[in-house]
HTML snippet that shows the backbone in 3Dmol.js (N, CA, C, O; Angstrom):
<script src="https://3Dmol.org/build/3Dmol-min.js"></script>
<div id="view" style="width:600px;height:400px;position:relative"></div>
<script>
const pdb = `
ATOM      1  N   UNK A   1      96.355 103.052 127.081  1.00  0.00           N
ATOM      2  CA  UNK A   1      97.053 102.992 125.810  1.00  0.00           C
ATOM      3  C   UNK A   1      98.256 102.064 125.927  1.00  0.00           C
ATOM      4  O   UNK A   1      98.879 101.960 126.983  1.00  0.00           O
ATOM      5  N   UNK A   2      98.556 101.418 124.863  1.00  0.00           N
ATOM      6  CA  UNK A   2      99.669 100.485 124.823  1.00  0.00           C
ATOM      7  C   UNK A   2     100.893 101.158 124.201  1.00  0.00           C
ATOM      8  O   UNK A   2     101.344 100.771 123.123  1.00  0.00           O
ATOM      9  N   UNK A   3     101.420 102.161 124.884  1.00  0.00           N
ATOM     10  CA  UNK A   3     102.509 102.957 124.327  1.00  0.00           C
ATOM     11  C   UNK A   3     103.715 102.116 123.932  1.00  0.00           C
ATOM     12  O   UNK A   3     104.263 102.289 122.844  1.00  0.00           O
ATOM     13  N   UNK A   4     104.126 101.219 124.799  1.00  0.00           N
ATOM     14  CA  UNK A   4     105.301 100.394 124.512  1.00  0.00           C
ATOM     15  C   UNK A   4     105.041  99.482 123.315  1.00  0.00           C
ATOM     16  O   UNK A   4     105.936  99.254 122.502  1.00  0.00           O
ATOM     17  N   UNK A   5     103.834  98.967 123.205  1.00  0.00           N
ATOM     18  CA  UNK A   5     103.498  98.091 122.084  1.00  0.00           C
ATOM     19  C   UNK A   5     103.514  98.871 120.768  1.00  0.00           C
ATOM     20  O   UNK A   5     103.980  98.361 119.749  1.00  0.00           O
ATOM     21  N   UNK A   6     103.010 100.094 120.790  1.00  0.00           N
ATOM     22  CA  UNK A   6     103.017 100.933 119.583  1.00  0.00           C
ATOM     23  C   UNK A   6     104.455 101.250 119.188  1.00  0.00           C
ATOM     24  O   UNK A   6     104.819 101.122 118.019  1.00  0.00           O
ATOM     25  N   UNK A   7     105.276 101.664 120.155  1.00  0.00           N
ATOM     26  CA  UNK A   7     106.671 101.990 119.845  1.00  0.00           C
ATOM     27  C   UNK A   7     107.413 100.764 119.345  1.00  0.00           C
ATOM     28  O   UNK A   7     108.201 100.860 118.404  1.00  0.00           O
ATOM     29  N   UNK A   8     107.175  99.621 119.957  1.00  0.00           N
ATOM     30  CA  UNK A   8     107.834  98.395 119.529  1.00  0.00           C
ATOM     31  C   UNK A   8     107.427  98.012 118.108  1.00  0.00           C
ATOM     32  O   UNK A   8     108.266  97.629 117.294  1.00  0.00           O
ATOM     33  N   UNK A   9     106.141  98.120 117.822  1.00  0.00           N
ATOM     34  CA  UNK A   9     105.653  97.760 116.480  1.00  0.00           C
ATOM     35  C   UNK A   9     106.276  98.642 115.414  1.00  0.00           C
ATOM     36  O   UNK A   9     106.607  98.164 114.328  1.00  0.00           O
ATOM     37  N   UNK A  10     106.440  99.922 115.712  1.00  0.00           N
ATOM     38  CA  UNK A  10     106.966 100.858 114.723  1.00  0.00           C
ATOM     39  C   UNK A  10     108.489 100.943 114.720  1.00  0.00           C
ATOM     40  O   UNK A  10     109.063 101.646 113.888  1.00  0.00           O
ATOM     41  N   UNK A  11     109.153 100.235 115.639  1.00  0.00           N
ATOM     42  CA  UNK A  11     110.608 100.321 115.730  1.00  0.00           C
ATOM     43  C   UNK A  11     111.324  99.503 114.658  1.00  0.00           C
ATOM     44  O   UNK A  11     112.521  99.688 114.436  1.00  0.00           O
ATOM     45  N   UNK A  12     110.614  98.617 114.004  1.00  0.00           N
ATOM     46  CA  UNK A  12     111.206  97.793 112.946  1.00  0.00           C
ATOM     47  C   UNK A  12     111.005  98.515 111.605  1.00  0.00           C
ATOM     48  O   UNK A  12     109.908  98.994 111.317  1.00  0.00           O
ATOM     49  N   UNK A  13     112.046  98.591 110.801  1.00  0.00           N
ATOM     50  CA  UNK A  13     112.041  99.412 109.590  1.00  0.00           C
ATOM     51  C   UNK A  13     110.936  99.050 108.598  1.00  0.00           C
ATOM     52  O   UNK A  13     110.270  99.943 108.074  1.00  0.00           O
ATOM     53  N   UNK A  14     110.732  97.775 108.333  1.00  0.00           N
ATOM     54  CA  UNK A  14     109.690  97.380 107.371  1.00  0.00           C
ATOM     55  C   UNK A  14     108.317  97.757 107.891  1.00  0.00           C
ATOM     56  O   UNK A  14     107.491  98.268 107.135  1.00  0.00           O
ATOM     57  N   UNK A  15     108.055  97.511 109.179  1.00  0.00           N
ATOM     58  CA  UNK A  15     106.746  97.865 109.738  1.00  0.00           C
ATOM     59  C   UNK A  15     106.535  99.378 109.719  1.00  0.00           C
ATOM     60  O   UNK A  15     105.430  99.845 109.446  1.00  0.00           O
ATOM     61  N   UNK A  16     107.579 100.138 110.004  1.00  0.00           N
ATOM     62  CA  UNK A  16     107.471 101.596 109.941  1.00  0.00           C
ATOM     63  C   UNK A  16     107.113 102.029 108.521  1.00  0.00           C
ATOM     64  O   UNK A  16     106.256 102.891 108.324  1.00  0.00           O
ATOM     65  N   UNK A  17     107.776 101.426 107.536  1.00  0.00           N
ATOM     66  CA  UNK A  17     107.503 101.745 106.131  1.00  0.00           C
ATOM     67  C   UNK A  17     106.076 101.361 105.745  1.00  0.00           C
ATOM     68  O   UNK A  17     105.387 102.131 105.076  1.00  0.00           O
ATOM     69  N   UNK A  18     105.634 100.190 106.158  1.00  0.00           N
ATOM     70  CA  UNK A  18     104.271  99.744 105.867  1.00  0.00           C
ATOM     71  C   UNK A  18     103.261 100.701 106.482  1.00  0.00           C
ATOM     72  O   UNK A  18     102.310 101.112 105.818  1.00  0.00           O
ATOM     73  N   UNK A  19     103.461 101.057 107.747  1.00  0.00           N
ATOM     74  CA  UNK A  19     102.521 101.948 108.410  1.00  0.00           C
ATOM     75  C   UNK A  19     102.496 103.315 107.711  1.00  0.00           C
ATOM     76  O   UNK A  19     101.430 103.903 107.528  1.00  0.00           O
ATOM     77  N   UNK A  20     103.667 103.812 107.326  1.00  0.00           N
ATOM     78  CA  UNK A  20     103.738 105.082 106.603  1.00  0.00           C
ATOM     79  C   UNK A  20     102.953 105.007 105.304  1.00  0.00           C
ATOM     80  O   UNK A  20     102.220 105.938 104.969  1.00  0.00           O
ATOM     81  N   UNK A  21     103.098 103.916 104.571  1.00  0.00           N
ATOM     82  CA  UNK A  21     102.364 103.743 103.311  1.00  0.00           C
ATOM     83  C   UNK A  21     100.862 103.694 103.556  1.00  0.00           C
ATOM     84  O   UNK A  21     100.081 104.243 102.778  1.00  0.00           O
ATOM     85  N   UNK A  22     100.461 103.039 104.636  1.00  0.00           N
ATOM     86  CA  UNK A  22      99.031 102.967 104.943  1.00  0.00           C
ATOM     87  C   UNK A  22      98.474 104.334 105.330  1.00  0.00           C
ATOM     88  O   UNK A  22      97.357 104.676 104.944  1.00  0.00           O
ATOM     89  N   UNK A  23      99.232 105.109 106.081  1.00  0.00           N
ATOM     90  CA  UNK A  23      98.789 106.463 106.441  1.00  0.00           C
ATOM     91  C   UNK A  23      98.667 107.316 105.178  1.00  0.00           C
ATOM     92  O   UNK A  23      97.693 108.051 105.014  1.00  0.00           O
ATOM     93  N   UNK A  24      99.643 107.218 104.298  1.00  0.00           N
ATOM     94  CA  UNK A  24      99.606 107.993 103.054  1.00  0.00           C
ATOM     95  C   UNK A  24      98.421 107.604 102.176  1.00  0.00           C
ATOM     96  O   UNK A  24      97.925 108.428 101.407  1.00  0.00           O
ATOM     97  N   UNK A  25      97.965 106.361 102.283  1.00  0.00           N
ATOM     98  CA  UNK A  25      96.851 105.871 101.452  1.00  0.00           C
ATOM     99  C   UNK A  25      95.486 106.242 102.013  1.00  0.00           C
ATOM    100  O   UNK A  25      94.474 106.073 101.332  1.00  0.00           O
ATOM    101  N   UNK A  26      95.439 106.748 103.256  1.00  0.00           N
ATOM    102  CA  UNK A  26      94.150 107.075 103.859  1.00  0.00           C
ATOM    103  C   UNK A  26      93.351 108.033 102.991  1.00  0.00           C
ATOM    104  O   UNK A  26      93.948 108.926 102.388  1.00  0.00           O
ATOM    105  N   UNK A  27      92.045 107.896 102.895  1.00  0.00           N
ATOM    106  CA  UNK A  27      91.199 107.004 103.670  1.00  0.00           C
ATOM    107  C   UNK A  27      91.088 105.594 103.081  1.00  0.00           C
ATOM    108  O   UNK A  27      90.485 104.709 103.689  1.00  0.00           O
ATOM    109  N   UNK A  28      91.666 105.393 101.907  1.00  0.00           N
ATOM    110  CA  UNK A  28      91.630 104.059 101.304  1.00  0.00           C
ATOM    111  C   UNK A  28      92.619 103.153 102.020  1.00  0.00           C
ATOM    112  O   UNK A  28      93.446 103.622 102.801  1.00  0.00           O
ATOM    113  N   UNK A  29      92.535 101.891 101.759  1.00  0.00           N
ATOM    114  CA  UNK A  29      93.471 100.938 102.303  1.00  0.00           C
ATOM    115  C   UNK A  29      94.355 100.393 101.197  1.00  0.00           C
ATOM    116  O   UNK A  29      94.275 100.822 100.046  1.00  0.00           O
ATOM    117  N   UNK A  30      95.203  99.437 101.566  1.00  0.00           N
ATOM    118  CA  UNK A  30      96.123  98.820 100.618  1.00  0.00           C
ATOM    119  C   UNK A  30      96.048  97.316 100.817  1.00  0.00           C
ATOM    120  O   UNK A  30      96.007  96.835 101.949  1.00  0.00           O
ATOM    121  N   UNK A  31      96.031  96.579  99.720  1.00  0.00           N
ATOM    122  CA  UNK A  31      96.005  95.120  99.789  1.00  0.00           C
ATOM    123  C   UNK A  31      97.329  94.603 100.340  1.00  0.00           C
ATOM    124  O   UNK A  31      98.389  95.169 100.072  1.00  0.00           O
ATOM    125  N   UNK A  32      97.258  93.539 101.102  1.00  0.00           N
ATOM    126  CA  UNK A  32      98.466  92.975 101.704  1.00  0.00           C
ATOM    127  C   UNK A  32      99.481  92.572 100.647  1.00  0.00           C
ATOM    128  O   UNK A  32     100.684  92.743 100.847  1.00  0.00           O
ATOM    129  N   UNK A  33      99.015  92.042  99.528  1.00  0.00           N
ATOM    130  CA  UNK A  33      99.924  91.664  98.445  1.00  0.00           C
ATOM    131  C   UNK A  33     100.656  92.860  97.863  1.00  0.00           C
ATOM    132  O   UNK A  33     101.832  92.758  97.511  1.00  0.00           O
ATOM    133  N   UNK A  34      99.979  93.985  97.758  1.00  0.00           N
ATOM    134  CA  UNK A  34     100.619  95.204  97.262  1.00  0.00           C
ATOM    135  C   UNK A  34     101.670  95.705  98.246  1.00  0.00           C
ATOM    136  O   UNK A  34     102.733  96.175  97.843  1.00  0.00           O
ATOM    137  N   UNK A  35     101.366  95.602  99.538  1.00  0.00           N
ATOM    138  CA  UNK A  35     102.339  96.000 100.551  1.00  0.00           C
ATOM    139  C   UNK A  35     103.572  95.122 100.484  1.00  0.00           C
ATOM    140  O   UNK A  35     104.696  95.615 100.579  1.00  0.00           O
ATOM    141  N   UNK A  36     103.368  93.814 100.320  1.00  0.00           N
ATOM    142  CA  UNK A  36     104.493  92.877 100.214  1.00  0.00           C
ATOM    143  C   UNK A  36     105.346  93.209  99.000  1.00  0.00           C
ATOM    144  O   UNK A  36     106.575  93.201  99.077  1.00  0.00           O
ATOM    145  N   UNK A  37     104.695  93.502  97.878  1.00  0.00           N
ATOM    146  CA  UNK A  37     105.432  93.806  96.654  1.00  0.00           C
ATOM    147  C   UNK A  37     106.230  95.096  96.772  1.00  0.00           C
ATOM    148  O   UNK A  37     107.387  95.148  96.354  1.00  0.00           O
ATOM    149  N   UNK A  38     105.628  96.134  97.333  1.00  0.00           N
ATOM    150  CA  UNK A  38     106.328  97.422  97.409  1.00  0.00           C
ATOM    151  C   UNK A  38     107.473  97.413  98.412  1.00  0.00           C
ATOM    152  O   UNK A  38     108.416  98.194  98.289  1.00  0.00           O
ATOM    153  N   UNK A  39     107.393  96.538  99.396  1.00  0.00           N
ATOM    154  CA  UNK A  39     108.480  96.442 100.379  1.00  0.00           C
ATOM    155  C   UNK A  39     109.433  95.286 100.076  1.00  0.00           C
ATOM    156  O   UNK A  39     110.384  95.037 100.817  1.00  0.00           O
ATOM    157  N   UNK A  40     109.160  94.586  98.974  1.00  0.00           N
ATOM    158  CA  UNK A  40     109.978  93.423  98.575  1.00  0.00           C
ATOM    159  C   UNK A  40     110.054  92.392  99.690  1.00  0.00           C
ATOM    160  O   UNK A  40     111.116  91.836  99.972  1.00  0.00           O
ATOM    161  N   UNK A  41     108.909  92.145 100.322  1.00  0.00           N
ATOM    162  CA  UNK A  41     108.812  91.171 101.402  1.00  0.00           C
ATOM    163  C   UNK A  41     108.054  89.945 100.917  1.00  0.00           C
ATOM    164  O   UNK A  41     107.179  90.045 100.058  1.00  0.00           O
ATOM    165  N   UNK A  42     108.390  88.811 101.464  1.00  0.00           N
ATOM    166  CA  UNK A  42     107.615  87.597 101.181  1.00  0.00           C
ATOM    167  C   UNK A  42     106.227  87.773 101.783  1.00  0.00           C
ATOM    168  O   UNK A  42     106.081  88.425 102.817  1.00  0.00           O
ATOM    169  N   UNK A  43     105.209  87.202 101.149  1.00  0.00           N
ATOM    170  CA  UNK A  43     103.863  87.312 101.710  1.00  0.00           C
ATOM    171  C   UNK A  43     103.761  86.856 103.161  1.00  0.00           C
ATOM    172  O   UNK A  43     103.036  87.459 103.953  1.00  0.00           O
ATOM    173  N   UNK A  44     104.480  85.799 103.513  1.00  0.00           N
ATOM    174  CA  UNK A  44     104.430  85.306 104.895  1.00  0.00           C
ATOM    175  C   UNK A  44     105.059  86.311 105.858  1.00  0.00           C
ATOM    176  O   UNK A  44     104.574  86.491 106.975  1.00  0.00           O
ATOM    177  N   UNK A  45     106.129  86.959 105.431  1.00  0.00           N
ATOM    178  CA  UNK A  45     106.765  87.979 106.275  1.00  0.00           C
ATOM    179  C   UNK A  45     105.845  89.183 106.429  1.00  0.00           C
ATOM    180  O   UNK A  45     105.728  89.747 107.517  1.00  0.00           O
ATOM    181  N   UNK A  46     105.187  89.579 105.328  1.00  0.00           N
ATOM    182  CA  UNK A  46     104.260  90.710 105.406  1.00  0.00           C
ATOM    183  C   UNK A  46     103.110  90.392 106.337  1.00  0.00           C
ATOM    184  O   UNK A  46     102.667  91.248 107.101  1.00  0.00           O
ATOM    185  N   UNK A  47     102.626  89.161 106.274  1.00  0.00           N
ATOM    186  CA  UNK A  47     101.546  88.749 107.168  1.00  0.00           C
ATOM    187  C   UNK A  47     101.962  88.889 108.631  1.00  0.00           C
ATOM    188  O   UNK A  47     101.176  89.337 109.466  1.00  0.00           O
ATOM    189  N   UNK A  48     103.193  88.506 108.932  1.00  0.00           N
ATOM    190  CA  UNK A  48     103.695  88.618 110.308  1.00  0.00           C
ATOM    191  C   UNK A  48     103.812  90.086 110.719  1.00  0.00           C
ATOM    192  O   UNK A  48     103.453  90.445 111.841  1.00  0.00           O
ATOM    193  N   UNK A  49     104.311  90.933 109.819  1.00  0.00           N
ATOM    194  CA  UNK A  49     104.414  92.366 110.126  1.00  0.00           C
ATOM    195  C   UNK A  49     103.034  92.974 110.373  1.00  0.00           C
ATOM    196  O   UNK A  49     102.846  93.736 111.321  1.00  0.00           O
ATOM    197  N   UNK A  50     102.076  92.634 109.520  1.00  0.00           N
ATOM    198  CA  UNK A  50     100.726  93.181 109.669  1.00  0.00           C
ATOM    199  C   UNK A  50     100.062  92.682 110.953  1.00  0.00           C
ATOM    200  O   UNK A  50      99.284  93.411 111.570  1.00  0.00           O
ATOM    201  N   UNK A  51     100.358  91.458 111.357  1.00  0.00           N
ATOM    202  CA  UNK A  51      99.806  90.931 112.606  1.00  0.00           C
ATOM    203  C   UNK A  51     100.331  91.727 113.801  1.00  0.00           C
ATOM    204  O   UNK A  51      99.578  92.020 114.730  1.00  0.00           O
ATOM    205  N   UNK A  52     101.603  92.072 113.782  1.00  0.00           N
ATOM    206  CA  UNK A  52     102.191  92.856 114.873  1.00  0.00           C
ATOM    207  C   UNK A  52     101.580  94.261 114.905  1.00  0.00           C
ATOM    208  O   UNK A  52     101.245  94.771 115.974  1.00  0.00           O
ATOM    209  N   UNK A  53     101.439  94.877 113.741  1.00  0.00           N
ATOM    210  CA  UNK A  53     100.817  96.200 113.669  1.00  0.00           C
ATOM    211  C   UNK A  53      99.362  96.145 114.138  1.00  0.00           C
ATOM    212  O   UNK A  53      98.877  97.059 114.804  1.00  0.00           O
ATOM    213  N   UNK A  54      98.686  95.072 113.786  1.00  0.00           N
ATOM    214  CA  UNK A  54      97.291  94.901 114.191  1.00  0.00           C
ATOM    215  C   UNK A  54      97.162  94.741 115.699  1.00  0.00           C
ATOM    216  O   UNK A  54      96.284  95.347 116.313  1.00  0.00           O
ATOM    217  N   UNK A  55      98.031  93.931 116.303  1.00  0.00           N
ATOM    218  CA  UNK A  55      97.987  93.733 117.757  1.00  0.00           C
ATOM    219  C   UNK A  55      98.258  95.040 118.503  1.00  0.00           C
ATOM    220  O   UNK A  55      97.766  95.241 119.613  1.00  0.00           O
ATOM    221  N   UNK A  56      99.038  95.918 117.891  1.00  0.00           N
ATOM    222  CA  UNK A  56      99.322  97.221 118.507  1.00  0.00           C
ATOM    223  C   UNK A  56      98.196  98.222 118.255  1.00  0.00           C
ATOM    224  O   UNK A  56      98.248  99.353 118.737  1.00  0.00           O
ATOM    225  N   UNK A  57      97.187  97.808 117.505  1.00  0.00           N
ATOM    226  CA  UNK A  57      96.055  98.689 117.225  1.00  0.00           C
ATOM    227  C   UNK A  57      96.317  99.705 116.123  1.00  0.00           C
ATOM    228  O   UNK A  57      95.593 100.693 115.999  1.00  0.00           O
ATOM    229  N   UNK A  58      97.350  99.463 115.321  1.00  0.00           N
ATOM    230  CA  UNK A  58      97.763 100.430 114.307  1.00  0.00           C
ATOM    231  C   UNK A  58      97.148 100.197 112.938  1.00  0.00           C
ATOM    232  O   UNK A  58      97.194 101.083 112.084  1.00  0.00           O
ATOM    233  N   UNK A  59      96.576  99.025 112.714  1.00  0.00           N
ATOM    234  CA  UNK A  59      95.938  98.752 111.425  1.00  0.00           C
ATOM    235  C   UNK A  59      94.597  98.069 111.628  1.00  0.00           C
ATOM    236  O   UNK A  59      94.367  97.364 112.611  1.00  0.00           O
ATOM    237  N   UNK A  60      93.728  98.305 110.668  1.00  0.00           N
ATOM    238  CA  UNK A  60      92.440  97.618 110.594  1.00  0.00           C
ATOM    239  C   UNK A  60      92.436  96.866 109.270  1.00  0.00           C
ATOM    240  O   UNK A  60      93.113  97.263 108.322  1.00  0.00           O
ATOM    241  N   UNK A  61      91.677  95.787 109.208  1.00  0.00           N
ATOM    242  CA  UNK A  61      91.622  95.012 107.972  1.00  0.00           C
ATOM    243  C   UNK A  61      90.183  94.727 107.585  1.00  0.00           C
ATOM    244  O   UNK A  61      89.287  94.650 108.426  1.00  0.00           O
ATOM    245  N   UNK A  62      89.996  94.573 106.288  1.00  0.00           N
ATOM    246  CA  UNK A  62      88.686  94.236 105.745  1.00  0.00           C
ATOM    247  C   UNK A  62      88.899  93.256 104.601  1.00  0.00           C
ATOM    248  O   UNK A  62      89.686  93.512 103.690  1.00  0.00           O
ATOM    249  N   UNK A  63      88.196  92.141 104.655  1.00  0.00           N
ATOM    250  CA  UNK A  63      88.313  91.148 103.595  1.00  0.00           C
ATOM    251  C   UNK A  63      87.277  91.457 102.526  1.00  0.00           C
ATOM    252  O   UNK A  63      86.085  91.570 102.813  1.00  0.00           O
ATOM    253  N   UNK A  64      87.747  91.594 101.293  1.00  0.00           N
ATOM    254  CA  UNK A  64      86.877  91.827 100.149  1.00  0.00           C
ATOM    255  C   UNK A  64      87.162  90.707  99.159  1.00  0.00           C
ATOM    256  O   UNK A  64      88.174  90.716  98.458  1.00  0.00           O
ATOM    257  N   UNK A  65      86.255  89.752  99.117  1.00  0.00           N
ATOM    258  CA  UNK A  65      86.510  88.566  98.298  1.00  0.00           C
ATOM    259  C   UNK A  65      87.683  87.798  98.884  1.00  0.00           C
ATOM    260  O   UNK A  65      87.669  87.422 100.056  1.00  0.00           O
ATOM    261  N   UNK A  66      88.696  87.570  98.063  1.00  0.00           N
ATOM    262  CA  UNK A  66      89.893  86.870  98.534  1.00  0.00           C
ATOM    263  C   UNK A  66      90.991  87.834  98.965  1.00  0.00           C
ATOM    264  O   UNK A  66      92.052  87.410  99.423  1.00  0.00           O
ATOM    265  N   UNK A  67      90.738  89.111  98.821  1.00  0.00           N
ATOM    266  CA  UNK A  67      91.747  90.129  99.122  1.00  0.00           C
ATOM    267  C   UNK A  67      91.506  90.746 100.490  1.00  0.00           C
ATOM    268  O   UNK A  67      90.373  91.064 100.851  1.00  0.00           O
ATOM    269  N   UNK A  68      92.588  90.911 101.249  1.00  0.00           N
ATOM    270  CA  UNK A  68      92.502  91.604 102.532  1.00  0.00           C
ATOM    271  C   UNK A  68      93.089  93.000 102.343  1.00  0.00           C
ATOM    272  O   UNK A  68      94.228  93.166 101.907  1.00  0.00           O
ATOM    273  N   UNK A  69      92.276  93.995 102.685  1.00  0.00           N
ATOM    274  CA  UNK A  69      92.685  95.393 102.573  1.00  0.00           C
ATOM    275  C   UNK A  69      93.002  95.904 103.971  1.00  0.00           C
ATOM    276  O   UNK A  69      92.193  95.770 104.889  1.00  0.00           O
ATOM    277  N   UNK A  70      94.181  96.488 104.126  1.00  0.00           N
ATOM    278  CA  UNK A  70      94.604  97.042 105.411  1.00  0.00           C
ATOM    279  C   UNK A  70      94.577  98.561 105.345  1.00  0.00           C
ATOM    280  O   UNK A  70      94.902  99.159 104.319  1.00  0.00           O
ATOM    281  N   UNK A  71      94.188  99.170 106.448  1.00  0.00           N
ATOM    282  CA  UNK A  71      94.201 100.628 106.541  1.00  0.00           C
ATOM    283  C   UNK A  71      94.800 101.035 107.886  1.00  0.00           C
ATOM    284  O   UNK A  71      94.727 100.296 108.868  1.00  0.00           O
ATOM    285  N   UNK A  72      95.385 102.217 107.904  1.00  0.00           N
ATOM    286  CA  UNK A  72      96.024 102.722 109.126  1.00  0.00           C
ATOM    287  C   UNK A  72      94.983 103.207 110.119  1.00  0.00           C
ATOM    288  O   UNK A  72      93.956 103.776 109.749  1.00  0.00           O
ATOM    289  N   UNK A  73      95.273 102.966 111.384  1.00  0.00           N
ATOM    290  CA  UNK A  73      94.510 103.543 112.500  1.00  0.00           C
ATOM    291  C   UNK A  73      95.480 104.516 113.164  1.00  0.00           C
ATOM    292  O   UNK A  73      96.505 104.107 113.708  1.00  0.00           O
ATOM    293  N   UNK A  74      95.151 105.799 113.115  1.00  0.00           N
ATOM    294  CA  UNK A  74      96.117 106.807 113.573  1.00  0.00           C
ATOM    295  C   UNK A  74      95.964 107.223 115.030  1.00  0.00           C
ATOM    296  O   UNK A  74      96.856 107.863 115.585  1.00  0.00           O
ATOM    297  N   UNK A  75      94.856 106.872 115.651  1.00  0.00           N
ATOM    298  CA  UNK A  75      94.626 107.291 117.044  1.00  0.00           C
ATOM    299  C   UNK A  75      95.734 106.836 117.998  1.00  0.00           C
ATOM    300  O   UNK A  75      96.151 107.632 118.840  1.00  0.00           O
ATOM    301  N   UNK A  76      96.236 105.589 117.908  1.00  0.00           N
ATOM    302  CA  UNK A  76      97.292 105.197 118.848  1.00  0.00           C
ATOM    303  C   UNK A  76      98.567 106.036 118.723  1.00  0.00           C
ATOM    304  O   UNK A  76      99.246 106.287 119.718  1.00  0.00           O
ATOM    305  N   UNK A  77      98.889 106.466 117.510  1.00  0.00           N
ATOM    306  CA  UNK A  77     100.084 107.302 117.322  1.00  0.00           C
ATOM    307  C   UNK A  77      99.846 108.692 117.891  1.00  0.00           C
ATOM    308  O   UNK A  77     100.745 109.280 118.493  1.00  0.00           O
ATOM    309  N   UNK A  78      98.649 109.220 117.705  1.00  0.00           N
ATOM    310  CA  UNK A  78      98.316 110.525 118.286  1.00  0.00           C
ATOM    311  C   UNK A  78      98.368 110.458 119.810  1.00  0.00           C
ATOM    312  O   UNK A  78      98.877 111.375 120.455  1.00  0.00           O
ATOM    313  N   UNK A  79      97.848 109.386 120.383  1.00  0.00           N
ATOM    314  CA  UNK A  79      97.890 109.217 121.841  1.00  0.00           C
ATOM    315  C   UNK A  79      99.325 109.099 122.332  1.00  0.00           C
ATOM    316  O   UNK A  79      99.678 109.673 123.362  1.00  0.00           O
ATOM    317  N   UNK A  80     100.155 108.358 121.603  1.00  0.00           N
ATOM    318  CA  UNK A  80     101.562 108.215 121.969  1.00  0.00           C
ATOM    319  C   UNK A  80     102.266 109.560 121.903  1.00  0.00           C
ATOM    320  O   UNK A  80     103.046 109.902 122.792  1.00  0.00           O
ATOM    321  N   UNK A  81     101.996 110.310 120.866  1.00  0.00           N
ATOM    322  CA  UNK A  81     102.588 111.641 120.722  1.00  0.00           C
ATOM    323  C   UNK A  81     102.217 112.535 121.896  1.00  0.00           C
ATOM    324  O   UNK A  81     103.074 113.207 122.471  1.00  0.00           O
ATOM    325  N   UNK A  82     100.939 112.539 122.247  1.00  0.00           N
ATOM    326  CA  UNK A  82     100.485 113.334 123.397  1.00  0.00           C
ATOM    327  C   UNK A  82     101.186 112.899 124.680  1.00  0.00           C
ATOM    328  O   UNK A  82     101.603 113.737 125.481  1.00  0.00           O
ATOM    329  N   UNK A  83     101.313 111.597 124.871  1.00  0.00           N
ATOM    330  CA  UNK A  83     101.961 111.063 126.062  1.00  0.00           C
ATOM    331  C   UNK A  83     103.420 111.501 126.129  1.00  0.00           C
ATOM    332  O   UNK A  83     103.893 111.944 127.175  1.00  0.00           O
ATOM    333  N   UNK A  84     104.126 111.377 125.013  1.00  0.00           N
ATOM    334  CA  UNK A  84     105.537 111.757 124.994  1.00  0.00           C
ATOM    335  C   UNK A  84     105.726 113.246 125.260  1.00  0.00           C
ATOM    336  O   UNK A  84     106.630 113.641 125.996  1.00  0.00           O
ATOM    337  N   UNK A  85     104.877 114.063 124.663  1.00  0.00           N
ATOM    338  CA  UNK A  85     104.970 115.514 124.898  1.00  0.00           C
ATOM    339  C   UNK A  85     104.698 115.832 126.361  1.00  0.00           C
ATOM    340  O   UNK A  85     105.408 116.637 126.963  1.00  0.00           O
ATOM    341  N   UNK A  86     103.683 115.210 126.932  1.00  0.00           N
ATOM    342  CA  UNK A  86     103.345 115.516 128.329  1.00  0.00           C
ATOM    343  C   UNK A  86     104.406 115.014 129.306  1.00  0.00           C
ATOM    344  O   UNK A  86     104.623 115.631 130.349  1.00  0.00           O
ATOM    345  N   UNK A  87     105.061 113.914 128.987  1.00  0.00           N
ATOM    346  CA  UNK A  87     106.057 113.345 129.891  1.00  0.00           C
ATOM    347  C   UNK A  87     107.433 113.987 129.761  1.00  0.00           C
ATOM    348  O   UNK A  87     108.163 114.110 130.744  1.00  0.00           O
ATOM    349  N   UNK A  88     107.786 114.398 128.537  1.00  0.00           N
ATOM    350  CA  UNK A  88     109.177 114.747 128.284  1.00  0.00           C
ATOM    351  C   UNK A  88     109.423 116.172 127.822  1.00  0.00           C
ATOM    352  O   UNK A  88     110.511 116.476 127.332  1.00  0.00           O
ATOM    353  N   UNK A  89     108.446 117.049 127.964  1.00  0.00           N
ATOM    354  CA  UNK A  89     108.692 118.469 127.675  1.00  0.00           C
ATOM    355  C   UNK A  89     108.348 119.282 128.906  1.00  0.00           C
ATOM    356  O   UNK A  89     107.492 118.913 129.709  1.00  0.00           O
ATOM    357  N   UNK A  90     109.036 120.387 129.025  1.00  0.00           N
ATOM    358  CA  UNK A  90     108.786 121.280 130.154  1.00  0.00           C
ATOM    359  C   UNK A  90     108.412 122.644 129.620  1.00  0.00           C
ATOM    360  O   UNK A  90     108.899 123.079 128.576  1.00  0.00           O
ATOM    361  N   UNK A  91     107.552 123.299 130.344  1.00  0.00           N
ATOM    362  CA  UNK A  91     107.223 124.680 129.986  1.00  0.00           C
ATOM    363  C   UNK A  91     108.397 125.564 130.358  1.00  0.00           C
ATOM    364  O   UNK A  91     108.925 125.469 131.466  1.00  0.00           O
ATOM    365  N   UNK A  92     108.803 126.415 129.445  1.00  0.00           N
ATOM    366  CA  UNK A  92     109.959 127.289 129.701  1.00  0.00           C
ATOM    367  C   UNK A  92     109.530 128.568 130.360  1.00  0.00           C
ATOM    368  O   UNK A  92     110.366 129.424 130.650  1.00  0.00           O
TER     369      UNK A  92
END
`;
const viewer = $3Dmol.createViewer("view");
viewer.addModel(pdb, "pdb");
viewer.setStyle({}, {cartoon: {color: "spectrum"}});
viewer.zoomTo();
viewer.render();
</script>
């Protein structure tokens, strides 16, 4: 698992907000243009944010016509959560 990459990707406020919106939209996805509009980001900036989330394995994309739909991939966050709990909690 790429724990550091996942934490790094989600450490930026806009990316955290985008990922949260994508999780809330599950099982459907959200068009990149809609994500840019709701976060008041330029399309080029949103593209860069989505690329970082994608490299961390946090989003999947599907092209439908001229529109790219992004959806959240939650497994990396679940794996990170399990890792953090196992590393940083002790049985009392």
